[in-house]
C-alpha positions as CSV (number, residue, x, y, z in Angstrom):
1,M,77.8,79.0,163.4
2,S,80.4,81.2,165.0
3,F,82.8,83.6,163.3
4,K,85.6,81.3,164.4
5,E,84.2,78.6,162.1
6,F,82.9,80.8,159.3
7,L,84.4,83.9,157.7
8,K,81.5,86.2,157.0
9,G,81.3,88.4,153.9
10,R,83.4,86.0,151.8
11,G,82.5,83.0,149.8
12,A,85.7,80.9,150.1
13,Q,86.7,80.0,153.6
14,Q,90.3,79.3,152.8
15,N,93.1,79.8,150.3
16,T,93.7,76.6,148.4
17,S,97.2,75.8,147.3
18,N,98.2,77.2,143.9
19,R,99.0,74.4,141.5
20,F,101.8,76.5,140.1
21,L,103.3,77.6,143.4
22,E,103.7,75.0,146.1
23,H,103.4,76.0,149.8
24,V,103.1,79.7,149.0
25,F,99.8,80.2,150.9
26,E,100.4,78.3,154.1
27,T,101.7,81.4,156.0
28,R,98.7,83.5,154.9
29,D,96.2,81.0,156.1
30,D,98.0,80.5,159.4
31,F,97.9,84.2,160.0
32,L,94.2,84.5,159.2
33,E,93.4,81.6,161.5
34,F,95.4,83.2,164.3
35,C,93.4,86.4,163.9
36,R,90.2,84.5,164.1
37,L,91.2,82.7,167.2
38,E,92.3,85.9,168.9
39,G,89.1,87.7,167.8
40,E,91.0,90.2,165.7
41,E,90.1,91.4,162.2
42,A,92.8,90.1,159.8
43,E,94.4,92.8,157.7
44,S,94.6,90.1,155.0
45,N,90.9,89.9,154.8
46,K,90.6,93.5,153.4
47,T,90.2,93.8,149.7
48,K,93.3,95.1,147.8
49,Y,93.2,96.6,144.3
50,I,96.4,95.9,142.4
51,P,97.1,97.7,139.1
52,I,98.4,95.5,136.2
53,F,99.5,96.5,132.7
54,P,98.5,94.0,130.1
55,K,99.5,94.4,126.4
56,T,96.1,93.3,125.1
57,I,92.5,93.3,126.5
58,V,90.3,91.4,124.0
59,N,90.5,87.6,124.3
60,K,89.4,85.1,121.7
61,V,87.3,82.4,123.3
62,D,88.1,79.0,121.9
63,S,85.6,77.0,124.0
64,P,82.8,75.9,121.7
65,D,80.1,75.7,124.4
66,V,80.5,79.1,126.0
67,G,78.3,81.1,123.5
68,M,80.8,84.0,122.8
69,M,83.7,84.5,120.5
70,Y,85.5,87.4,122.2
71,S,85.5,88.7,125.7
72,M,87.4,91.3,127.8
73,N,87.8,91.6,131.5
74,P,88.7,95.0,133.1
75,Y,89.3,93.1,136.4
76,Q,90.8,89.8,137.4
77,G,89.5,88.4,140.6
78,C,86.1,89.3,141.9
79,E,84.9,90.7,145.2
80,H,81.5,89.2,144.8
81,G,82.8,86.0,146.2
82,C,80.5,83.5,144.5
83,I,81.7,80.2,145.8
84,Y,81.0,78.3,142.6
85,C,82.7,80.7,140.2
86,Y,84.6,78.9,137.5
87,A,86.9,82.0,137.1
88,R,88.5,81.3,140.4
89,N,91.1,79.0,138.8
90,T,92.4,81.7,136.5
91,H,93.7,83.6,139.6
92,E,96.4,81.0,139.9
93,Y,98.0,82.1,136.7
94,W,98.7,85.4,138.4
95,G,100.4,83.8,141.4
96,Y,97.3,83.9,143.7
97,S,95.0,81.4,145.2
98,A,91.6,80.5,143.8
99,G,90.2,80.9,147.3
100,L,90.2,84.0,149.4
101,D,92.8,85.7,147.2
102,F,90.4,85.6,144.3
103,E,88.0,87.7,146.3
104,R,90.3,90.1,148.0
105,S,93.3,90.6,145.6
106,I,91.6,92.3,142.6
107,L,93.8,93.0,139.6
108,V,92.8,96.2,137.9
109,K,93.4,97.0,134.2
110,K,93.1,100.8,134.0
111,S,94.4,100.8,130.5
112,A,91.5,98.6,129.3
113,P,89.7,101.5,127.4
114,E,92.8,102.4,125.4
115,L,93.6,98.8,124.6
116,L,90.1,98.2,123.5
117,E,90.1,101.3,121.2
118,A,93.4,100.1,119.6
119,K,91.9,96.7,119.0
120,I,88.7,97.7,117.3
121,K,90.4,100.5,115.3
122,H,92.9,98.0,113.8
123,K,92.5,97.6,110.1
124,K,92.4,93.8,110.3
125,W,89.7,93.7,113.0
126,T,86.2,92.6,111.8
127,A,83.4,93.6,114.2
128,Q,82.0,90.8,116.3
129,T,80.3,91.1,119.7
130,I,82.8,91.5,122.5
131,V,81.5,90.5,125.9
132,L,82.1,92.4,129.1
133,S,83.0,90.1,131.0
134,G,83.5,86.5,130.1
135,N,85.4,85.8,133.3
136,T,84.9,88.2,136.3
137,D,82.1,90.7,136.8
138,C,82.7,94.0,135.1
139,Y,80.4,95.7,137.6
140,Q,81.9,94.3,140.7
141,P,82.4,96.8,143.6
142,A,85.7,98.2,142.3
143,E,83.9,99.6,139.2
144,Q,81.9,102.0,141.3
145,K,85.0,104.0,142.1
146,L,87.2,103.2,139.1
147,G,84.7,103.4,136.2
148,I,86.7,101.3,133.8
149,T,83.7,99.5,132.4
150,R,81.9,102.8,131.7
151,K,84.9,104.1,129.8
152,C,85.0,100.9,127.8
153,L,81.3,101.4,126.9
154,E,82.1,104.9,125.7
155,V,84.6,103.4,123.3
156,F,82.0,100.9,122.0
157,L,79.6,103.7,121.4
158,K,82.2,105.9,119.8
159,Y,83.1,103.3,117.2
160,K,79.5,101.9,116.9
161,H,80.7,98.4,118.0
162,P,78.5,95.6,119.4
163,V,79.0,94.7,123.1
164,G,77.5,92.2,125.4
165,I,77.4,92.5,129.2
166,I,77.3,89.8,131.9
167,T,76.7,91.0,135.4
168,K,74.8,90.3,138.7
169,N,75.3,93.9,140.0
170,S,72.7,96.6,139.7
171,L,75.5,99.1,139.2
172,V,74.9,98.5,135.5
173,L,72.1,101.0,135.7
174,R,74.5,103.7,136.4
175,D,75.4,103.5,132.7
176,L,71.9,103.5,131.5
177,D,72.6,106.7,129.5
178,I,75.3,105.0,127.4
179,L,73.3,101.7,127.1
180,K,70.3,103.6,125.7
181,E,72.5,105.2,123.1
182,L,74.1,101.9,122.1
183,N,70.7,100.3,122.0
184,K,69.5,102.9,119.4
185,H,71.7,101.1,117.0
186,Q,71.1,97.5,118.3
187,L,74.6,97.4,119.7
188,V,74.1,96.1,123.2
189,G,72.5,93.2,125.1
190,V,72.7,92.6,128.9
191,N,72.8,89.2,130.6
192,V,71.8,89.5,134.3
193,S,72.6,86.5,136.5
194,V,69.9,85.4,139.0
195,T,70.6,82.2,140.8
196,T,68.0,82.1,143.6
197,L,65.0,83.9,144.9
198,S,66.0,83.3,148.5
199,E,68.0,86.1,150.1
200,K,69.2,83.6,152.8
201,T,70.7,81.4,150.0
202,R,72.1,84.4,148.1
203,R,73.9,85.8,151.1
204,I,76.0,82.7,151.7
205,L,76.3,81.6,148.0
206,E,77.1,85.0,146.6
207,P,78.0,87.1,149.6
208,R,78.9,90.5,148.1
209,T,76.5,90.6,145.2
210,A,73.4,92.8,144.7
211,S,70.2,91.5,146.4
212,I,67.7,89.5,144.4
213,A,65.2,92.3,144.5
214,K,67.8,94.7,143.0
215,R,68.6,92.3,140.3
216,L,65.0,91.8,139.3
217,Q,64.5,95.5,139.4
218,T,67.6,95.9,137.1
219,I,66.0,93.5,134.6
220,K,62.8,95.5,134.8
221,T,64.5,98.9,134.4
222,L,66.6,97.8,131.4
223,S,63.6,96.2,129.8
224,E,61.5,99.3,130.3
225,N,64.2,101.1,128.4
226,N,63.9,98.6,125.6
227,I,67.4,97.2,126.3
228,P,67.3,93.4,125.6
229,V,68.0,91.3,128.7
230,N,68.8,87.6,128.9
231,A,68.7,86.1,132.4
232,M,71.4,83.7,133.4
233,L,69.9,81.2,135.8
234,A,73.4,79.8,136.4
235,P,74.7,77.7,137.8
236,I,71.9,75.4,138.8
237,I,73.1,73.5,141.8
238,P,71.2,70.3,142.7
239,G,69.9,70.4,146.3
240,I,70.5,74.2,146.6
241,N,68.6,76.1,143.9
242,S,67.5,73.4,141.4
243,H,64.0,73.4,142.9
244,E,63.7,77.1,142.1
245,L,64.1,76.8,138.3
246,L,60.5,77.4,137.4
247,P,59.9,80.2,139.9
248,L,63.1,81.8,138.8
249,A,62.2,81.7,135.1
250,K,58.8,83.1,135.9
251,A,60.3,85.9,138.0
252,V,62.7,87.1,135.3
253,A,60.1,86.8,132.6
254,D,57.7,88.9,134.6
255,H,60.3,91.6,135.0
256,G,61.0,91.7,131.2
257,A,63.7,89.2,130.4
258,L,63.4,88.0,126.7
259,S,65.2,84.7,127.3
260,F,67.2,82.7,129.8
261,G,70.1,80.4,129.9
262,L,71.4,77.9,132.4
263,T,74.3,75.7,133.3
264,V,74.6,72.8,135.6
265,V,77.3,73.5,138.2
266,R,80.7,71.9,137.8
267,L,83.4,72.2,140.4
268,N,86.6,72.3,138.3
269,G,90.1,72.7,139.6
270,A,90.4,74.2,143.0
271,I,86.7,75.0,143.2
272,G,85.9,71.4,144.2
273,Q,87.9,71.8,147.4
274,L,86.6,75.3,148.1
275,F,83.0,74.3,147.5
276,S,83.2,71.2,149.7
277,D,84.7,73.2,152.5
278,W,82.1,75.9,152.1
279,I,79.0,73.7,152.1
280,K,80.2,71.7,155.1
281,K,80.4,74.9,157.0
282,T,77.2,76.6,155.7
283,M,74.9,73.7,155.1
284,P,76.3,70.8,157.1
285,D,72.9,69.0,157.2
286,R,72.8,68.5,153.5
287,A,76.4,68.8,152.4
288,E,76.9,65.2,151.4
289,K,73.6,65.0,149.6
290,V,74.4,68.0,147.5
291,L,77.9,66.8,146.7
292,H,76.6,63.4,145.7
293,Q,73.9,65.0,143.4
294,I,76.6,67.1,141.7
295,Q,78.6,64.0,141.2
296,D,75.6,62.3,139.7
297,C,75.5,65.0,137.0
298,H,79.1,64.5,136.0
299,G,79.6,60.7,135.8
300,G,80.6,60.3,139.5
301,T,82.9,63.3,139.8
302,V,82.2,67.0,140.7
303,N,84.0,68.1,137.6
304,D,83.7,67.4,133.9
305,S,85.9,69.2,131.4
306,R,84.5,67.7,128.3
307,F,83.1,70.2,125.8
308,G,79.4,69.7,125.2
309,T,78.7,68.0,128.5
310,R,80.6,70.0,131.1
311,T,78.0,72.8,131.4
312,K,75.0,70.7,130.7
313,G,75.7,67.7,132.8
314,E,74.3,64.2,132.2
315,G,72.3,61.6,134.1
316,K,68.8,61.7,135.6
317,I,69.2,64.8,137.7
318,A,70.7,66.8,134.8
319,E,67.9,65.5,132.5
320,Q,65.2,66.7,135.0
321,I,66.8,70.2,135.1
322,H,66.8,70.5,131.3
323,E,63.2,69.2,131.1
324,M,62.1,71.9,133.6
325,A,64.0,74.5,131.5
326,Q,62.0,73.5,128.4
327,I,58.7,73.7,130.4
328,A,59.8,77.2,131.6
329,K,60.6,78.4,128.1
330,K,57.2,77.2,126.7
331,R,55.3,78.6,129.7
332,Y,57.0,82.0,130.3
333,F,58.9,82.9,127.1
334,K,56.6,81.9,124.3
335,G,57.0,84.4,121.4
336,K,60.0,86.1,123.0
337,S,63.6,86.0,121.7
338,F,66.9,87.7,122.4
339,P,68.0,89.7,119.3
340,S,71.2,89.5,117.4
341,L,73.5,92.5,117.7
342,N,74.5,94.8,114.8
343,S,78.0,94.1,113.6
344,Q,77.6,95.9,110.3
345,L,77.5,99.5,111.6
346,H,81.1,99.4,112.9
347,E,82.3,98.3,109.5
348,Q,80.4,101.1,107.8
349,Y,81.8,103.6,110.4
350,K,85.3,102.3,109.9
351,N,85.1,102.4,106.1
352,G,83.7,105.9,106.3
353,Q,86.5,107.1,108.4
354,L,89.1,105.5,106.1
355,K,87.7,107.6,103.2
356,L,88.8,110.7,105.0
357,F,92.5,109.8,104.4
């Protein structure tokens, strides 16, 4: 496939229209297409880091099937470019597209550590695990330079507050020193996303993420330092990585993961159009088969927004995926479990500090 047809280094191949802003992206896509035809590198394909100034940073998660109550995101948008990412749709709220804009217009919250500190110091706050990040990866490429996530971890450590981490980037190991200190008090757990064992698949599915070898090594290094790791084998996409479920589970278990979770892919909002365009360009020989199998998991559509079934799927293919998951848990994770984090230490710390006044 030629560069003219496929934009290398990105997941999305287009900017879908923003449901809140009609026609706003037509000029951008026309310019990008012109640059491709002329053989020029489009300036609009370079990643931009845009500072924003939110009033709060900790978000209450109302969805009953997500597995977290509170999350925080130092960045909006994600340069990793995973084509299936459910967070793409949130970029539309900021006036951008869920497509290429999501990957190359990264909104940066430099005030996140201060906002976090104000939140967990508040007298009405009761400690519960806050997850970095429930939406976009807190260890995406911008973090290497900006270090916002590290500063947030320092706040969690200072106030003895539990924190969960979700990432697919080996950059998390940069902060091993803080993670080890947090883990002394059972205050941290790390979720490492591993979606395939094939580098060929990884490069087109998640173009700017850490290699599979690095992710497995990350699990191993964290585990060797007694930091609990849960592997996120998500999403499982029928016809792309569903056949890898058992090998994936074995690989993460062999490297020290204590548990794993999975979701069945759903293509909500603009992601349906983006994914369909992407798979027809990257896997034209099986595009229709994959799309039909995804539809089979969601009652004939690629998206299901119903709580309880949206991440699990339904139908024969989804049932087979969950049956394999049960086999994997019995075969590779027997006797293992991911521990609960300590939410009492922060309350003791806060009460002790209050006695000083």
